[in-house]
C-alpha positions as CSV (number, residue, x, y, z in Angstrom):
1,M,-44.5,20.1,-62.5
2,S,-41.9,18.0,-60.7
3,P,-40.6,18.7,-57.2
4,I,-37.2,20.4,-56.8
5,K,-34.4,17.9,-56.1
6,T,-31.1,19.1,-54.8
7,Q,-27.9,17.1,-54.2
8,W,-27.7,18.5,-50.7
9,T,-30.1,17.6,-47.9
10,R,-29.0,20.4,-45.5
11,L,-27.2,23.6,-46.6
12,I,-25.3,26.1,-44.5
13,R,-23.6,29.4,-45.4
14,F,-20.5,30.2,-43.5
15,V,-17.1,31.8,-43.3
16,A,-14.5,29.1,-43.6
17,A,-11.5,29.0,-41.2
18,E,-9.3,27.8,-44.1
19,T,-10.0,30.6,-46.5
20,A,-11.7,33.5,-44.5
21,Q,-14.2,33.5,-47.3
22,V,-17.9,32.9,-47.5
23,H,-18.9,29.4,-48.7
24,I,-22.0,27.2,-48.7
25,G,-21.8,23.6,-47.7
26,E,-23.4,20.4,-46.4
27,P,-22.7,19.5,-42.8
28,V,-20.5,16.4,-42.6
29,D,-22.5,15.2,-39.6
30,P,-26.1,14.7,-41.0
31,K,-27.6,14.7,-37.5
32,L,-25.7,17.7,-36.1
33,D,-27.8,20.7,-34.9
34,V,-25.5,23.2,-36.4
35,G,-27.1,26.2,-34.6
36,L,-26.6,24.5,-31.2
37,A,-23.1,23.4,-32.1
38,I,-22.0,27.0,-33.1
39,H,-23.5,28.4,-30.0
40,Q,-21.6,25.9,-27.9
41,K,-18.4,26.6,-29.8
42,K,-18.2,23.1,-31.0
43,P,-16.4,22.3,-34.3
44,I,-18.5,22.1,-37.5
45,K,-17.2,20.5,-40.7
46,A,-18.9,20.9,-44.0
47,Y,-18.5,19.5,-47.5
48,E,-18.1,22.5,-49.8
49,I,-20.9,23.1,-52.3
50,I,-20.0,24.6,-55.7
51,G,-22.7,26.9,-57.1
52,S,-25.6,28.9,-55.7
53,A,-27.9,27.9,-52.9
54,L,-30.7,28.7,-55.2
55,D,-29.5,26.4,-58.0
56,P,-30.7,22.8,-57.6
57,K,-27.8,21.7,-59.7
58,A,-25.2,23.0,-57.2
59,Q,-22.6,20.2,-56.6
60,V,-21.6,18.8,-53.2
61,T,-17.9,18.2,-53.3
62,K,-15.6,16.1,-51.1
63,N,-13.7,19.2,-50.0
64,V,-14.1,19.6,-46.3
65,L,-14.1,23.1,-44.7
66,T,-14.2,24.2,-41.1
67,V,-17.0,26.6,-40.1
68,K,-15.5,29.8,-38.5
69,E,-18.7,31.8,-38.5
70,L,-22.2,30.5,-39.3
71,L,-24.2,33.0,-41.4
72,A,-27.8,33.2,-42.4
73,P,-28.4,30.4,-45.0
74,L,-29.3,32.9,-47.7
75,S,-27.9,36.4,-48.1
76,R,-30.2,39.4,-48.1
77,E,-29.5,39.8,-51.8
78,E,-30.6,36.2,-52.5
79,V,-33.8,36.6,-50.5
80,G,-34.9,39.9,-52.0
81,L,-38.4,39.8,-50.6
82,V,-39.8,38.5,-47.3
83,R,-43.5,37.6,-47.2
84,C,-45.1,36.9,-43.8
85,L,-48.4,35.6,-42.6
86,G,-50.2,36.9,-39.5
87,L,-52.6,35.0,-37.3
88,N,-52.0,31.7,-39.0
89,Y,-52.4,29.5,-36.0
90,A,-55.8,29.1,-34.4
91,D,-54.4,29.0,-30.9
92,H,-52.5,32.2,-31.4
93,A,-55.5,34.0,-32.8
94,A,-57.5,32.8,-29.8
95,E,-54.9,34.0,-27.2
96,A,-54.8,37.4,-28.9
97,N,-58.6,37.5,-28.8
98,L,-58.7,38.0,-32.6
99,T,-61.0,36.4,-35.1
100,K,-59.5,33.6,-37.3
101,P,-59.0,35.2,-40.7
102,A,-61.0,34.0,-43.7
103,Y,-57.9,34.6,-46.0
104,P,-54.2,34.6,-45.3
105,V,-53.1,37.9,-43.6
106,L,-50.1,39.1,-45.6
107,F,-47.5,41.6,-44.7
108,Y,-43.9,42.2,-45.9
109,K,-40.5,42.8,-44.4
110,P,-37.5,44.4,-46.0
111,A,-34.5,42.2,-46.5
112,T,-32.5,44.6,-44.2
113,A,-34.5,43.1,-41.3
114,L,-32.8,39.7,-41.8
115,I,-29.9,38.5,-39.7
116,G,-28.3,35.1,-39.1
117,P,-27.4,32.9,-36.1
118,E,-25.8,34.5,-33.1
119,V,-26.3,38.0,-34.4
120,P,-27.9,40.2,-31.8
121,V,-31.5,41.3,-32.4
122,T,-31.2,45.0,-32.0
123,I,-34.1,47.0,-30.5
124,P,-34.0,50.4,-32.1
125,K,-33.9,53.5,-29.9
126,H,-37.2,54.7,-31.2
127,V,-39.0,51.6,-29.9
128,Q,-37.8,52.1,-26.4
129,P,-38.5,51.9,-23.6
130,V,-39.3,48.2,-24.1
131,E,-42.0,48.2,-21.4
132,K,-44.0,50.5,-23.6
133,H,-43.2,49.1,-27.1
134,L,-43.3,45.4,-26.0
135,P,-40.8,43.7,-28.4
136,D,-41.9,40.1,-28.8
137,Y,-40.7,36.8,-30.2
138,E,-42.4,34.6,-32.8
139,V,-41.0,31.2,-33.9
140,E,-42.0,30.5,-37.6
141,L,-41.5,27.8,-40.2
142,T,-40.0,29.7,-43.1
143,V,-40.4,28.5,-46.7
144,V,-37.8,29.2,-49.4
145,I,-39.2,29.4,-53.0
146,G,-37.0,27.6,-55.5
147,K,-38.5,28.5,-58.9
148,P,-40.9,31.2,-60.2
149,A,-44.4,30.4,-59.0
150,K,-47.5,32.1,-60.4
151,N,-51.1,30.9,-60.3
152,V,-50.0,27.7,-58.6
153,S,-52.5,25.1,-57.6
154,E,-52.5,23.7,-54.1
155,A,-51.8,20.2,-55.5
156,E,-48.5,21.5,-57.1
157,A,-47.6,24.1,-54.5
158,L,-44.9,22.1,-52.7
159,D,-43.2,21.5,-56.1
160,Y,-42.0,25.1,-56.0
161,V,-40.4,24.9,-52.5
162,L,-36.6,24.7,-52.5
163,A,-36.2,24.3,-48.7
164,Y,-37.3,25.1,-45.2
165,T,-35.6,27.0,-42.4
166,A,-36.5,28.6,-39.1
167,G,-37.4,32.3,-38.6
168,N,-38.1,34.5,-35.6
169,D,-40.5,37.3,-36.4
170,I,-39.6,39.9,-33.8
171,S,-42.5,42.2,-33.4
172,F,-43.0,45.5,-31.7
173,R,-46.6,45.4,-30.3
174,Y,-47.2,49.1,-29.5
175,H,-46.9,50.1,-33.1
176,Q,-48.4,46.9,-34.4
177,M,-51.6,47.4,-32.5
178,A,-51.8,51.2,-33.2
179,V,-52.4,50.7,-37.0
180,S,-53.8,48.1,-39.4
181,Q,-50.6,47.6,-41.4
182,W,-47.8,45.7,-39.7
183,N,-44.9,46.3,-42.0
184,F,-43.4,49.1,-39.9
185,S,-43.7,47.3,-36.5
186,K,-42.1,44.1,-37.9
187,G,-39.6,45.4,-40.3
188,F,-36.8,47.2,-38.4
189,D,-33.2,46.6,-39.4
190,N,-31.5,43.5,-37.8
191,T,-34.6,42.2,-36.1
192,T,-35.5,39.0,-38.0
193,P,-33.3,36.0,-37.6
194,I,-33.4,33.1,-40.0
195,G,-31.4,29.9,-40.0
196,P,-29.4,28.0,-38.9
197,C,-29.6,25.9,-42.1
198,L,-31.8,25.1,-45.1
199,V,-33.4,21.6,-45.2
200,A,-34.2,20.5,-48.7
201,A,-37.9,20.3,-49.5
202,H,-37.5,16.7,-50.7
203,V,-36.3,15.7,-47.2
204,I,-39.4,17.2,-45.4
205,A,-42.2,15.3,-47.0
206,D,-44.9,16.9,-44.8
207,P,-44.3,20.5,-43.6
208,Q,-47.5,20.2,-41.6
209,N,-45.9,17.8,-39.1
210,L,-43.0,19.9,-37.6
211,P,-42.6,20.8,-33.9
212,L,-41.5,24.3,-33.2
213,K,-40.7,26.3,-30.0
214,T,-39.2,29.4,-28.5
215,V,-37.0,29.6,-25.4
216,V,-36.2,32.9,-23.6
217,N,-33.7,32.9,-20.7
218,G,-34.1,29.2,-20.3
219,K,-37.9,29.1,-20.2
220,T,-39.9,27.5,-23.0
221,V,-42.5,30.2,-24.0
222,Q,-43.8,28.7,-27.2
223,D,-44.2,24.9,-27.9
224,G,-46.4,24.1,-30.9
225,T,-46.7,22.2,-34.2
226,T,-47.2,23.3,-37.8
227,A,-50.2,20.9,-37.9
228,D,-52.2,23.8,-36.2
229,Q,-51.7,26.2,-39.0
230,I,-55.0,27.7,-40.3
231,F,-53.6,27.9,-43.9
232,N,-51.1,25.2,-44.5
233,V,-48.0,25.6,-46.7
234,R,-49.8,24.4,-49.9
235,Q,-52.7,26.7,-49.4
236,T,-50.4,29.7,-48.6
237,I,-48.3,29.3,-51.7
238,A,-51.3,28.8,-53.9
239,F,-53.0,31.9,-52.4
240,L,-50.0,34.2,-52.6
241,S,-49.2,33.2,-56.1
242,Q,-52.5,34.3,-57.5
243,G,-51.7,36.9,-60.1
244,T,-48.3,37.4,-58.5
245,T,-44.9,35.8,-59.2
246,L,-43.1,34.4,-56.2
247,L,-39.4,34.6,-57.2
248,P,-36.7,32.1,-56.4
249,G,-35.0,33.0,-53.1
250,S,-38.0,34.8,-51.7
251,I,-39.1,33.5,-48.4
252,I,-42.5,33.1,-46.7
253,M,-42.7,33.2,-42.9
254,T,-45.8,31.1,-42.1
255,G,-47.0,32.4,-38.7
256,T,-46.5,31.5,-35.1
257,P,-48.2,29.3,-32.5
258,K,-49.6,30.5,-29.1
259,G,-47.3,31.7,-26.3
260,V,-46.3,35.2,-27.5
261,G,-45.4,37.6,-24.8
262,F,-47.7,40.6,-25.2
263,V,-50.9,38.7,-24.3
264,K,-49.5,37.3,-21.1
265,K,-50.5,38.9,-17.7
266,P,-48.4,40.8,-17.1
267,P,-47.0,41.1,-20.6
268,V,-43.6,39.5,-21.3
269,Y,-41.3,41.5,-23.5
270,L,-37.7,41.2,-24.8
271,K,-35.1,43.4,-23.3
272,N,-31.4,44.0,-23.3
273,G,-29.4,41.0,-22.3
274,D,-32.1,38.4,-23.0
275,D,-30.9,35.0,-24.2
276,M,-33.3,33.7,-26.9
277,H,-33.5,30.9,-29.3
278,V,-36.1,29.2,-31.5
279,W,-36.1,25.6,-32.7
280,L,-37.8,23.6,-35.4
281,G,-37.8,19.9,-36.1
282,G,-37.2,18.1,-39.4
283,G,-33.4,18.7,-39.1
284,I,-33.7,22.5,-39.1
285,G,-32.4,22.9,-35.6
286,T,-31.8,25.8,-33.2
287,L,-31.4,29.5,-34.0
288,F,-29.8,31.5,-31.2
289,N,-29.9,35.3,-31.0
290,P,-29.2,37.5,-28.0
291,V,-31.1,40.7,-27.5
292,V,-29.6,44.2,-27.3
293,E,-31.1,47.6,-26.9
294,E,-29.6,50.2,-29.3
295,R,-27.8,52.9,-27.2
296,G,-27.0,56.5,-28.1
297,A,-27.7,60.1,-27.2
298,E,-30.3,60.8,-29.8
299,K,-33.7,59.3,-29.9
300,A,-36.3,59.4,-32.7
301,K,-39.5,61.3,-31.9
302,L,-42.4,58.9,-32.6
C-alpha cells in the first residue's frame, strides 16, 4: 500500500468574497497561520482547488480567491464519524490520577458536535452552572482517514492518512466522571472545534514530533508534544481498524497532554466570555473559538 499523495500541501475550506460560495483551496502564502490571520482579520488568499477534499486527485488551480469566512476544513457530512482516544498521554493520565490504559480507550462523538474556526463553543443550558459541570479544554492532534482502512498493520497505518488537523475536545467533567461511557459528556452540539486547515500527510513525515498547546484568556494551560502519546498514530489506526472499516473522511482525535482544567486546585473551567485557542505545529496553526453559555428560560432537568 502506497501513501496518499495530494497536489495540495495545506487545504482550507471557506466562503469566498468573490462568489459568496463555499470553496476549498490552498493558501497562497505557504507559511501563513490561517487561523491566526482570520482571527486578526488579515487578508487570506487561496488557490482554488477543484474537486473534493477527500479526493487525492483534486486539482490545485491558479484561480485566486479571497477568504471571507474560514470554515472547518471538512464538513460534518464529509466527516461522518468522529473517533476519539481518552487517556492517551502518560502525563495526562498521571495528572488525573488514572492508570495508563493497556489498550486505546475509544469513544465517539456525533458530527453535530463539530464546529470550525471562530465559531463559539456553546455550553448547553443543561450543563450549567459551569462551576458544577466543569467544561474543559483538550488540544488534540486529529487524523483524517483518506481511504478505507480495515485490518491495517502498524507498518502500513500511515499510508491510510489523508491529512492532519487540530481539534479541541471540549469535555464536561461532571457527567464524564459520573459514568463509564464518555460519549454523552463529550458529544454536545457545537462543542468540538476542528481546523484551521488540513496539512497533507505527505508533508508531516512524523506525526509523533508535533508540539501542541492550549491558551485560555492569554494564559498557556497546555504545552506538550505528540511524542508523549501512549499509543502513537500508527498503533491507533492499526488497533481501531481491527475488524472495523475506517471510512474516508472519518477523523480520529488522538488524546490530550497534561494541563487540563478539572484536575487543577482549584479547578479551572470554561465560562461565558472566555477567549480560547489551541495550536499545533507542522503547519497546522491556530484554532480560535470563544466560549458562550446558552441562555434561555427553560433548563433541562438532569
